[in-house]
GUMARVEX-425807 format. One line per field, with one value per atom (N, C-alpha, C): residue in three letters; atom name; z, x, y. Coordinates in nm, 4 decimals. Example, Ala and Ser with C-alpha at 12.3 -4.5 7.8 and 13.67 -1.06 7.14 Angstrom:
BEGIN
res = [ALA/ALA/ALA/SER/SER/SER]
atom = [N/CA/C/N/CA/C]
z = [0.7800/0.7800/0.7800/0.7080/0.7140/0.7870]
x = [1.3190/1.2300/1.3200/1.2850/1.3670/1.2900]
y = [-0.5690/-0.4500/-0.3300/-0.2250/-0.1060/0.0030]
This chain:
BEGIN
res = [UNK/UNK/UNK/UNK/UNK/UNK/UNK/UNK/UNK/UNK/UNK/UNK/UNK/UNK/UNK/UNK/UNK/UNK/UNK/UNK/UNK/UNK/UNK/UNK/UNK/UNK/UNK/UNK/UNK/UNK/UNK/UNK/UNK/UNK/UNK/UNK/UNK/UNK/UNK/UNK/UNK/UNK/UNK/UNK/UNK/UNK/UNK/UNK/UNK/UNK/UNK/UNK/UNK/UNK/UNK/UNK/UNK/UNK/UNK/UNK/UNK/UNK/UNK/UNK/UNK/UNK/UNK/UNK/UNK/UNK/UNK/UNK/UNK/UNK/UNK/UNK/UNK/UNK/UNK/UNK/UNK/UNK/UNK/UNK/UNK/UNK/UNK/UNK/UNK/UNK/UNK/UNK/UNK/UNK/UNK/UNK/UNK/UNK/UNK/UNK/UNK/UNK/UNK/UNK/UNK/UNK/UNK/UNK/UNK/UNK/UNK/UNK/UNK/UNK/UNK/UNK/UNK/UNK/UNK/UNK/UNK/UNK/UNK/UNK/UNK/UNK/UNK/UNK/UNK/UNK/UNK/UNK/UNK/UNK/UNK/UNK/UNK/UNK/UNK/UNK/UNK/UNK/UNK/UNK/UNK/UNK/UNK/UNK/UNK/UNK/UNK/UNK/UNK/UNK/UNK/UNK/UNK/UNK/UNK/UNK/UNK/UNK/UNK/UNK/UNK/UNK/UNK/UNK/UNK/UNK/UNK/UNK/UNK/UNK/UNK/UNK/UNK/UNK/UNK/UNK/UNK/UNK/UNK/UNK/UNK/UNK/UNK/UNK/UNK/UNK/UNK/UNK/UNK/UNK/UNK/UNK/UNK/UNK/UNK/UNK/UNK/UNK/UNK/UNK/UNK/UNK/UNK/UNK/UNK/UNK/UNK/UNK/UNK/UNK/UNK/UNK/UNK/UNK/UNK/UNK/UNK/UNK/UNK/UNK/UNK/UNK/UNK/UNK/UNK/UNK/UNK/UNK/UNK/UNK/UNK/UNK/UNK/UNK/UNK/UNK/UNK/UNK/UNK/UNK/UNK/UNK/UNK/UNK/UNK/UNK/UNK/UNK/UNK/UNK/UNK/UNK/UNK/UNK/UNK/UNK/UNK/UNK/UNK/UNK/UNK/UNK/UNK/UNK/UNK/UNK/UNK/UNK/UNK/UNK/UNK/UNK/UNK/UNK/UNK/UNK/UNK/UNK/UNK/UNK/UNK/UNK/UNK/UNK/UNK/UNK/UNK/UNK/UNK/UNK/UNK/UNK/UNK/UNK/UNK/UNK/UNK/UNK/UNK/UNK/UNK/UNK/UNK/UNK/UNK/UNK/UNK/UNK/UNK/UNK/UNK/UNK/UNK/UNK/UNK/UNK/UNK/UNK/UNK/UNK/UNK/UNK/UNK/UNK/UNK/UNK/UNK/UNK/UNK/UNK/UNK/UNK/UNK/UNK/UNK/UNK/UNK/UNK/UNK/UNK/UNK/UNK/UNK/UNK/UNK/UNK/UNK/UNK/UNK/UNK/UNK/UNK/UNK/UNK/UNK/UNK/UNK/UNK/UNK/UNK/UNK/UNK/UNK/UNK/UNK/UNK/UNK/UNK/UNK/UNK/UNK/UNK/UNK/UNK/UNK/UNK/UNK/UNK/UNK/UNK/UNK/UNK/UNK/UNK/UNK/UNK]
atom = [N/CA/C/N/CA/C/N/CA/C/N/CA/C/N/CA/C/N/CA/C/N/CA/C/N/CA/C/N/CA/C/N/CA/C/N/CA/C/N/CA/C/N/CA/C/N/CA/C/N/CA/C/N/CA/C/N/CA/C/N/CA/C/N/CA/C/N/CA/C/N/CA/C/N/CA/C/N/CA/C/N/CA/C/N/CA/C/N/CA/C/N/CA/C/N/CA/C/N/CA/C/N/CA/C/N/CA/C/N/CA/C/N/CA/C/N/CA/C/N/CA/C/N/CA/C/N/CA/C/N/CA/C/N/CA/C/N/CA/C/N/CA/C/N/CA/C/N/CA/C/N/CA/C/N/CA/C/N/CA/C/N/CA/C/N/CA/C/N/CA/C/N/CA/C/N/CA/C/N/CA/C/N/CA/C/N/CA/C/N/CA/C/N/CA/C/N/CA/C/N/CA/C/N/CA/C/N/CA/C/N/CA/C/N/CA/C/N/CA/C/N/CA/C/N/CA/C/N/CA/C/N/CA/C/N/CA/C/N/CA/C/N/CA/C/N/CA/C/N/CA/C/N/CA/C/N/CA/C/N/CA/C/N/CA/C/N/CA/C/N/CA/C/N/CA/C/N/CA/C/N/CA/C/N/CA/C/N/CA/C/N/CA/C/N/CA/C/N/CA/C/N/CA/C/N/CA/C/N/CA/C/N/CA/C/N/CA/C/N/CA/C/N/CA/C/N/CA/C/N/CA/C/N/CA/C/N/CA/C/N/CA/C/N/CA/C/N/CA/C/N/CA/C/N/CA/C/N/CA/C/N/CA/C/N/CA/C/N/CA/C/N/CA/C/N/CA/C/N/CA/C/N/CA/C/N/CA/C/N/CA/C/N/CA/C/N/CA/C/N/CA/C/N/CA/C/N/CA/C/N/CA/C/N/CA/C/N/CA/C/N/CA/C/N/CA/C/N/CA/C/N/CA/C/N/CA/C/N/CA/C/N/CA/C/N/CA/C/N/CA/C/N/CA/C]
z = [-4.6703/-4.6764/-4.5412/-4.5336/-4.4088/-4.3733/-4.4397/-4.4037/-4.4936/-4.5716/-4.6686/-4.8045/-4.8743/-5.0157/-5.0996/-5.2269/-5.3114/-5.3357/-5.3274/-5.3498/-5.2407/-5.1296/-5.0226/-4.8914/-4.8892/-4.7627/-4.7083/-4.7412/-4.6779/-4.7130/-4.8358/-4.8625/-4.9369/-4.9065/-4.9782/-4.9634/-5.0590/-5.0653/-4.9934/-4.9620/-4.9083/-4.7608/-4.7110/-4.5715/-4.5023/-4.3944/-4.3230/-4.2444/-4.2146/-4.1339/-4.2285/-4.2033/-4.2824/-4.1913/-4.2224/-4.1355/-4.1428/-4.0292/-4.0147/-3.9259/-3.9645/-3.8852/-3.7633/-3.6565/-3.5348/-3.5652/-3.6595/-3.6965/-3.7671/-3.8398/-3.9054/-3.8069/-3.7043/-3.5998/-3.5174/-3.4799/-3.3969/-3.4781/-3.5924/-3.6737/-3.7700/-3.7998/-3.9018/-4.0406/-4.1271/-4.2684/-4.3362/-4.2923/-4.3551/-4.2948/-4.1912/-4.1249/-4.0388/-4.0239/-3.9492/-3.8070/-3.7617/-3.6265/-3.6104/-3.5392/-3.5120/-3.3650/-3.2893/-3.1517/-3.0558/-3.1046/-3.0102/-2.9586/-2.8253/-2.7550/-2.6333/-2.5873/-2.4701/-2.3514/-2.2330/-2.1216/-2.0655/-1.9916/-1.9413/-1.8343/-1.8169/-1.7163/-1.5717/-1.5049/-1.3666/-1.2812/-1.1806/-1.0858/-0.9983/-0.9684/-0.8898/-0.7416/-0.6796/-0.5400/-0.4497/-0.4708/-0.3882/-0.4036/-0.5231/-0.5492/-0.4759/-0.4800/-0.4141/-0.2615/-0.2043/-0.0615/-0.0239/-0.1093/-0.0862/-0.0889/-0.1776/-0.1800/-0.0582/-0.0144/0.1048/0.2325/0.2400/0.3646/0.3672/0.2485/0.2562/0.2800/0.2173/0.2371/0.3792/0.4363/0.5742/0.6700/0.6500/0.7366/0.7300/0.6070/0.5940/0.6619/0.6529/0.7130/0.8690/0.9240/1.0685/1.1147/1.0381/1.0817/1.0691/0.9799/0.9615/1.0717/1.1120/1.2164/1.3631/1.3919/1.5279/1.5469/1.5938/1.6151/1.7097/1.8110/1.9104/1.8491/1.7650/1.6892/1.5991/1.5285/1.4302/1.5019/1.6191/1.6929/1.7325/1.7854/1.8184/1.6966/1.5956/1.4677/1.4133/1.3967/1.3347/1.4163/1.5518/1.6400/1.6180/1.6282/1.6109/1.4730/1.3689/1.2354/1.2096/1.2677/1.2551/1.3228/1.4407/1.5107/1.4295/1.3734/1.2950/1.1709/1.1026/0.9806/1.0095/1.1216/1.1662/1.1936/1.2573/1.2962/1.1743/1.0814/0.9562/0.8713/0.8761/0.8048/0.8536/0.9885/1.0463/1.0185/1.0213/0.9931/0.8473/0.7610/0.6205/0.5864/0.6765/0.6477/0.7162/0.8138/0.8909/0.9085/0.8399/0.8531/1.0004/1.0656/1.2058/1.2941/1.2877/1.3710/1.3360/1.2122/1.1646/1.2183/1.2134/1.2632/1.4151/1.4847/1.6286/1.6780/1.6125/1.6453/1.6183/1.5038/1.4618/1.5697/1.6086/1.7043/1.8415/1.8840/2.0160/2.0165/1.9149/1.9191/1.8428/1.7620/1.6881/1.5662/1.5249/1.4160/1.3260/1.1934/1.1030/1.0590/1.0835/1.0432/0.8966/0.8126/0.6801/0.6805/0.5993/0.5877/0.4728/0.4977/0.3993/0.2867/0.1646/0.0511/0.0253/-0.0775/-0.1165/-0.2104/-0.2547/-0.3664/-0.3288/-0.2163/-0.1900/-0.0412/-0.0121/0.1275/0.2171/0.1641/0.2481/0.2940/0.2315/0.2783/0.4100/0.4168/0.5385/0.6420/0.6088/0.6990/0.7620/0.6814/0.7344/0.8258/0.7923/0.8749/1.0081/1.0030/1.1327/1.2127/1.1459/1.2175/1.2890/1.2217/1.2825/1.4013/1.4022/1.5125/1.6263/1.6021/1.7045/1.7639/1.6902/1.7469/1.8373/1.8073/1.8965/2.0252/2.0156/2.1375/2.2232/2.1682/2.2434/2.3081/2.2425/2.3030/2.4287/2.4114/2.5255/2.6466/2.6202/2.7321/2.8098/2.7422/2.8109/2.9101]
x = [-0.8406/-0.7218/-0.6791/-0.5565/-0.4948/-0.5066/-0.5899/-0.6134/-0.5225/-0.4344/-0.3521/-0.4060/-0.3942/-0.4444/-0.3390/-0.3710/-0.2830/-0.1499/-0.1387/-0.0048/0.0867/0.0455/0.1403/0.1384/0.1076/0.1260/0.0001/-0.1127/-0.2323/-0.2964/-0.2809/-0.3668/-0.2936/-0.3343/-0.2746/-0.1291/-0.0678/0.0751/0.0977/-0.0132/0.0005/0.0381/0.1298/0.1648/0.0715/-0.0053/-0.1010/-0.0296/0.0905/0.1660/0.2338/0.1994/0.2605/0.3555/0.4845/0.5724/0.5477/0.5506/0.5254/0.6409/0.6940/0.8018/0.7404/0.8233/0.7815/0.7490/0.8349/0.8214/0.6823/0.6386/0.5121/0.3965/0.4144/0.3137/0.3080/0.4152/0.4237/0.3947/0.4509/0.4339/0.3211/0.2746/0.1682/0.2271/0.1489/0.1997/0.2349/0.1828/0.2134/0.3381/0.3941/0.5118/0.4920/0.3677/0.3367/0.3074/0.2762/0.2537/0.1130/0.1004/-0.0288/-0.0718/0.0127/-0.0209/0.0137/0.0827/0.1226/0.2579/0.2702/0.4023/0.4089/0.5331/0.5547/0.5314/0.4871/0.4654/0.6005/0.5953/0.7177/0.7737/0.9093/0.9713/0.9216/0.8872/0.8477/0.9436/0.9911/1.0831/1.0019/1.0624/0.9992/0.9977/0.8851/0.8713/0.9713/0.9898/1.0795/1.2219/1.2563/1.3959/1.4100/1.3107/1.3132/1.3288/1.2505/1.2590/1.3990/1.4593/1.5890/1.6904/1.6747/1.7678/1.7575/1.6273/1.6108/1.6716/1.6384/1.6861/1.8324/1.8973/2.0427/2.1138/2.0591/2.1149/2.1022/1.9836/1.9621/2.0498/2.0519/2.1353/2.2827/2.3296/2.4680/2.4963/2.4059/2.4214/2.4194/2.3320/2.3318/2.4580/2.5173/2.6431/2.7572/2.7489/2.8525/2.8555/2.7306/2.7169/2.7430/2.7191/2.7370/2.8300/2.9511/3.0476/3.0012/2.9257/2.8743/2.7737/2.6836/2.5838/2.6548/2.7621/2.8303/2.9004/2.9568/3.0186/2.9212/2.8086/2.7101/2.6532/2.6224/2.5686/2.6624/2.7953/2.8975/2.9153/2.9157/2.9250/2.8109/2.6910/2.5668/2.5631/2.5954/2.5930/2.6929/2.8104/2.9116/2.8670/2.8039/2.7555/2.6409/2.5529/2.4459/2.4946/2.5951/2.6448/2.7172/2.7931/2.8561/2.7523/2.6472/2.5409/2.4664/2.4366/2.3690/2.4616/2.5908/2.6817/2.6853/2.6836/2.6766/2.5436/2.4313/2.3038/2.2994/2.3590/2.3557/2.4385/2.5407/2.6227/2.5767/2.4915/2.4557/2.3037/2.2475/2.1002/2.0719/2.1583/2.1349/2.1132/2.2078/2.1935/2.0641/2.0317/1.9141/1.7857/1.7799/1.6601/1.6541/1.7663/1.7709/1.7162/1.7569/1.7049/1.5573/1.5170/1.3737/1.2936/1.3408/1.2560/1.2579/1.3652/1.3748/1.2907/1.2995/1.2275/1.0949/1.0715/0.9551/0.9506/1.0646/1.0792/1.1906/1.1636/1.2708/1.3469/1.4753/1.5407/1.5985/1.5630/1.6087/1.7469/1.8330/1.9677/1.9496/1.9762/1.9516/2.0535/2.0095/2.1040/2.1501/2.2284/2.2846/2.1941/2.0873/2.0138/1.9354/1.8644/1.7832/1.7934/1.7852/1.8010/1.6950/1.5693/1.4591/1.4815/1.5602/1.5834/1.6565/1.7612/1.8398/1.7563/1.6797/1.5870/1.4925/1.4256/1.3276/1.3954/1.5105/1.5893/1.6241/1.6684/1.7040/1.5781/1.4665/1.3367/1.2910/1.3133/1.2739/1.3582/1.4847/1.5695/1.5321/1.5020/1.4612/1.3368/1.2325/1.1092/1.1253/1.2197/1.2463/1.3166/1.3984/1.4653/1.3670/1.2713/1.1645/1.0730/1.0449/0.9606/1.0296/1.1649/1.2419/1.2408/1.2386/1.2439/1.1103/0.9995/0.8722/0.8572]
y = [-2.3193/-2.2357/-2.1953/-2.1396/-2.1037/-1.9563/-1.8845/-1.7400/-1.6518/-1.7012/-1.6235/-1.6321/-1.5257/-1.5320/-1.5973/-1.6155/-1.6944/-1.6380/-1.5053/-1.4443/-1.4684/-1.5131/-1.5575/-1.4775/-1.3504/-1.2736/-1.2121/-1.2507/-1.2206/-1.0869/-1.0347/-0.9146/-0.8165/-0.6897/-0.5700/-0.5663/-0.4985/-0.4728/-0.3336/-0.2678/-0.1302/-0.1434/-0.0590/-0.0563/0.0425/-0.0068/0.0786/0.1898/0.1714/0.2705/0.3746/0.5026/0.6091/0.6851/0.6855/0.7664/0.9190/0.9774/1.1240/1.1728/1.2911/1.3519/1.4254/1.4355/1.5030/1.6529/1.7120/1.8452/1.8669/1.7737/1.7903/1.7830/1.7009/1.6866/1.8171/1.8692/1.9926/2.1189/2.1246/2.2511/2.2464/2.1326/2.1198/2.1054/2.0593/2.0401/2.1682/2.2765/2.4085/2.4749/2.4195/2.4731/2.5878/2.6390/2.7586/2.7327/2.6158/2.5837/2.5319/2.4169/2.3617/2.3839/2.4551/2.4912/2.3793/2.2813/2.1722/2.2004/2.2075/2.2302/2.1520/2.1308/2.0620/2.1487/2.0916/2.1830/2.2385/2.3467/2.3953/2.3006/2.3066/2.2198/2.2468/2.1425/2.1454/2.0718/2.1279/2.0528/1.9509/1.8431/1.7421/1.7954/1.7842/1.8247/1.7513/1.6257/1.5499/1.6060/1.6392/1.6916/1.8252/1.9102/2.0457/2.0243/1.9272/1.8991/1.8451/1.7666/1.7131/1.8266/1.9235/2.0371/2.1217/2.1454/2.2235/2.1542/2.0256/1.9547/1.9453/1.9152/1.9017/2.0345/2.1405/2.2764/2.3244/2.3057/2.3495/2.2678/2.1358/2.0503/2.0851/2.1127/2.1495/2.2892/2.3819/2.5100/2.5024/2.4121/2.3941/2.3304/2.2370/2.1750/2.2713/2.3688/2.4608/2.5663/2.6026/2.7086/2.6681/2.5358/2.4901/2.3755/2.3984/2.2999/2.1833/2.2308/2.1331/2.0453/2.0939/2.0140/1.9212/1.9685/1.8904/1.7698/1.7948/1.6856/1.5741/1.6147/1.5110/1.4469/1.5185/1.4638/1.3649/1.4010/1.3155/1.1845/1.2000/1.0820/0.9839/1.0376/0.9540/0.8942/0.9713/0.9227/0.8084/0.8260/0.7245/0.5871/0.6019/0.4826/0.4126/0.4959/0.4398/0.3649/0.4299/0.3701/0.2421/0.2346/0.1077/0.0004/0.0426/-0.0540/-0.1024/-0.0136/-0.0571/-0.1458/-0.1148/-0.2034/-0.3464/-0.3613/-0.4879/-0.5535/-0.4832/-0.5435/-0.5913/-0.5131/-0.5488/-0.6755/-0.6973/-0.8172/-0.9444/-0.9270/-1.0455/-1.0612/-1.1622/-1.1913/-1.2296/-1.2995/-1.3417/-1.2185/-1.1221/-1.0018/-0.9279/-0.9140/-0.8495/-0.9138/-1.0525/-1.1189/-1.1177/-1.1204/-1.1091/-0.9799/-0.8713/-0.7391/-0.7256/-0.7883/-0.7807/-0.8581/-0.9756/-1.0503/-0.9845/-0.9197/-0.8547/-0.7289/-0.6484/-0.5172/-0.5240/-0.6238/-0.6290/-0.5390/-0.4867/-0.3940/-0.4414/-0.4386/-0.4669/-0.3319/-0.3257/-0.2090/-0.2246/-0.1289/-0.1219/-0.0558/-0.1111/-0.0392/0.0601/0.1873/0.2876/0.2787/0.3120/0.3121/0.4560/0.4733/0.6026/0.6743/0.6215/0.6874/0.8094/0.8087/0.9285/0.9622/1.0921/1.1329/1.0774/1.0539/1.0109/0.8662/0.7872/0.6558/0.6566/0.7419/0.7547/0.8263/0.9264/0.9927/0.8928/0.8106/0.7113/0.6126/0.5687/0.4763/0.5299/0.6611/0.7247/0.7520/0.7785/0.8055/0.6745/0.5592/0.4327/0.4010/0.4307/0.4053/0.4956/0.6237/0.7212/0.6795/0.6288/0.5878/0.4673/0.3744/0.2635/0.3090/0.4052/0.4644/0.5329/0.6068/0.6696/0.5669/0.4538/0.3475/0.2909/0.2704/0.2183/0.3093/0.4461/0.5414/0.5451/0.5047/0.5057/0.4096]
């Protein structure tokens, strides 16, 4: 035989899966409560750090016009440079072979991508100064 019984479908007609509602699981069959609850909402530490960093940075830019001018100038230069790196594999590989470092082009998704990219540029500038 091929493992099926003679009726055609391999055994009992009973379904081993019994549907249960989520209310019954959380409240219990008596409806009074089984003590099962979801944990309270916890904010993600990375999200909290992002809020702190962006708020503090925005405040510093607002309070100091001189800092804002230097920041905006440097930021514009870096964005232009990253844009060129993103469009040209030749430029990216030339920079990588010359400096021994691959520069990632930051995305728009998270603040730390841009932070890490700026940190890498800064560390290369500090190495050149030595």
